[in-house]
Structure formats: C-alpha cells, structure tokens
C-alpha positions as CSV (number, residue, x, y, z in Angstrom):
1,M,7.6,40.6,15.9
2,S,7.6,41.7,19.5
3,K,6.0,44.3,21.7
4,F,7.9,46.9,23.6
5,S,7.4,49.3,26.4
6,L,7.8,53.1,25.7
7,L,8.6,53.6,29.4
8,E,11.5,51.2,29.2
9,K,12.7,52.7,26.0
10,F,12.8,56.2,27.6
11,E,15.3,54.9,30.2
12,K,17.8,54.8,27.3
13,V,17.2,58.4,26.2
14,K,19.5,60.6,28.3
15,E,19.9,63.8,26.3
16,Y,17.3,66.5,25.4
17,W,16.4,67.0,21.8
18,D,18.0,63.8,20.7
19,P,15.2,61.6,19.2
20,K,15.6,57.8,19.1
21,I,13.8,55.4,16.8
22,V,11.6,52.8,18.5
23,A,9.7,51.4,15.5
24,E,9.5,51.6,11.7
25,F,6.6,50.9,9.5
26,N,5.5,51.8,5.9
27,D,8.5,54.2,5.5
28,Q,7.4,55.9,8.8
29,Q,9.2,56.0,12.1
30,M,8.0,56.3,15.7
31,R,10.6,58.3,17.6
32,I,10.8,59.2,21.2
33,A,12.5,62.2,22.7
34,R,13.0,64.1,25.9
35,L,12.5,67.8,25.5
36,K,13.5,70.8,27.7
37,G,14.0,74.4,26.8
38,E,13.5,75.9,23.4
39,F,14.2,74.2,20.1
40,V,15.0,76.1,16.9
41,W,12.4,77.6,14.5
42,H,12.1,75.2,11.5
43,S,9.8,73.6,9.0
44,H,9.5,70.4,7.0
45,D,8.8,71.2,3.4
46,E,7.7,67.6,2.5
47,E,6.6,66.0,5.7
48,D,3.8,66.4,8.3
49,E,5.0,65.9,11.9
50,V,3.0,64.3,14.6
51,F,3.7,65.2,18.3
52,M,2.1,63.1,21.1
53,V,2.9,64.2,24.6
54,L,3.4,61.3,26.9
55,E,4.4,63.2,30.0
56,G,4.7,66.9,30.8
57,D,3.5,70.1,29.1
58,L,4.7,71.2,25.7
59,K,4.1,74.3,23.6
60,I,4.3,74.3,19.9
61,E,4.9,77.9,18.8
62,L,3.7,78.8,15.4
63,R,4.2,82.2,13.9
64,D,0.6,83.1,14.5
65,Q,-0.4,81.1,17.5
66,V,0.8,78.8,20.3
67,I,-0.5,75.2,20.7
68,S,-0.4,74.2,24.4
69,M,-0.3,70.4,24.9
70,S,-0.5,68.1,28.0
71,A,0.0,64.4,28.5
72,G,-2.2,62.4,26.1
73,E,-2.7,65.2,23.6
74,V,-1.7,65.0,19.9
75,F,-0.9,67.8,17.4
76,V,0.0,67.5,13.7
77,V,2.2,70.2,12.3
78,P,1.4,70.3,8.6
79,R,4.2,70.3,6.1
80,G,5.7,73.7,5.4
81,V,4.5,75.3,8.7
82,E,7.3,76.9,10.6
83,H,7.2,75.9,14.3
84,R,9.3,75.7,17.5
85,P,8.7,73.3,20.3
86,V,9.2,74.8,23.8
87,A,9.2,72.9,27.1
88,A,9.6,74.8,30.4
89,N,10.2,71.5,32.2
90,E,11.1,68.0,30.9
91,V,8.6,66.6,28.4
92,K,8.5,63.1,27.0
93,V,7.1,62.9,23.4
94,L,6.4,60.4,20.8
95,L,6.9,61.6,17.2
96,I,5.5,59.9,14.1
97,E,7.0,61.0,10.8
98,P,8.5,59.8,7.6
99,A,11.9,58.1,8.0
100,S,13.4,60.8,5.8
101,T,12.5,63.6,8.2
102,V,15.4,65.5,9.8
103,N,14.5,67.0,13.1
104,T,15.5,70.6,12.2
105,G,13.9,70.4,8.7
106,S,15.9,72.2,6.0
107,M,18.0,74.3,8.4
108,T,21.1,73.0,10.2
109,S,22.0,73.8,13.8
110,E,23.8,72.1,16.7
111,L,20.5,70.3,17.4
112,T,20.3,68.7,14.0
113,R,20.3,64.9,14.2
114,S,20.5,63.2,10.8
115,D,21.6,59.7,11.8
116,L,19.2,58.5,14.5
117,E,19.9,55.6,16.8
118,K,17.4,52.8,16.9
119,I,16.7,51.6,20.5
C-alpha cells in the first residue's frame, strides 16, 4: 500500500485521449487522461462512466444537451447514453469506471485503447 500524487502521474501522460491506469479496486479503475479536441461519439452499454475534471474546461456532448464542466466538477454518464467529450484547450481528467470499459465503447476508431498502461 502506498499513496501517490495525481500531479506526478500526469507528468507521464504525454498523448491526448490515451488514458492511463493509476489505481484499481473492486474491479474498478481510476484512469487519468489529457484531453484536447473532439473525441468520438460512443456509448457504453454495460458501464456508467465517471468524469472528474482536475484542470481545464470540458464539455460532454449528449444528443439532447451539453454538460459544461470546470475543475473540481464531476459528471456521471449513465450506461447506454451516447456522448462525446470535447475540450477546446487541454483538460486533465480522472475517470472512474469498471476495468472492462473500453474508452470508445462498442465502436472502434483510431482512438480506441483496449490495453491500457498502468503508471
């Protein structure tokens, strides 16, 4: 058992939209990522997805609304809800989701990351 610093972990994250695992518990993972630009529209049929903005401003586009988030804010995307994260400038996020969650859900794109690195 040991503690860790998310700020120090972020120093190891260089690419956008490439989540890294920082902790695992009860079949869940804490993942951090740098985001910038538009992600792909996707949904997770079996998993809820928790977004916590640590730095910057993030929009979670849903088909019927846009959720605007700033540092310190949290939003849970319920399973099955199609969404697209959008970041005009760099954003640092913490994601909490089941270990089985693929970042692009059931669709595949050049942004799909199925084998995440633990840092």
